[in-house]
N, C-alpha and C positions, 0 to 999 in steps of 0.2 A: 189628791188632798194636799193642802199646804200645812206644814208643821206650824202649830200654834204654841208659843211659849208664854205662859202666864206666871208672873212672879208675884209673891206676896209683898205687901207693903213692908218697908224697912226704913229705919231712921239712920242706919249706918251705911247706906248706899248699896250694899250687896244683899239682896233679899235672900233669906235662908230657905224658903220653900218655893219650889218650881214645879208647875203642873204642865205636862206636855200632852198634846193631842196631835195625831197625824197618822200616816200610814205606819205599819209595823216597822218598816225599814227606817223611816224618818225618825221615829221615836228611839229606836235602838241606836242609830247613828248619833243623835243628839246626846243620849246618855253617855256614849263613848267620847264624844267631843267635850263634854263637861267633866270627864274623868270620874264618873260616878261609880263607886263600888256597890256591890249588891246589897250590902248592909245599910246603905243610905236610901235605897228605893223602898218606900213604905207602901206603895200601891202600884200595881201594874195589871192591866187587863187588855186582852186583844180579842178580836173576832177574826174572820177570815181576811180582812183587809186593813182595818184600823186598830189603833192602840192608844191607850192612855197610861200615863205614868205620873207619879208624884214622888219627888225626892227632896232631900234636905241637904244643903251645902255644908251645914255645920257638922263638926266631928262628933 
């Protein structure tokens, strides 16, 4: 599976909400690449192979 990063619309250039779908490892790697703390992840679910996560870049 290919990691899909979907950003919300933003007028400031950096969208605050990011939705990820991919393998569990791809999603975890992207959360780490984005320097996301656990408090900013508002949704995470996985099954045996795939995962989805929603996080906010805003403090």
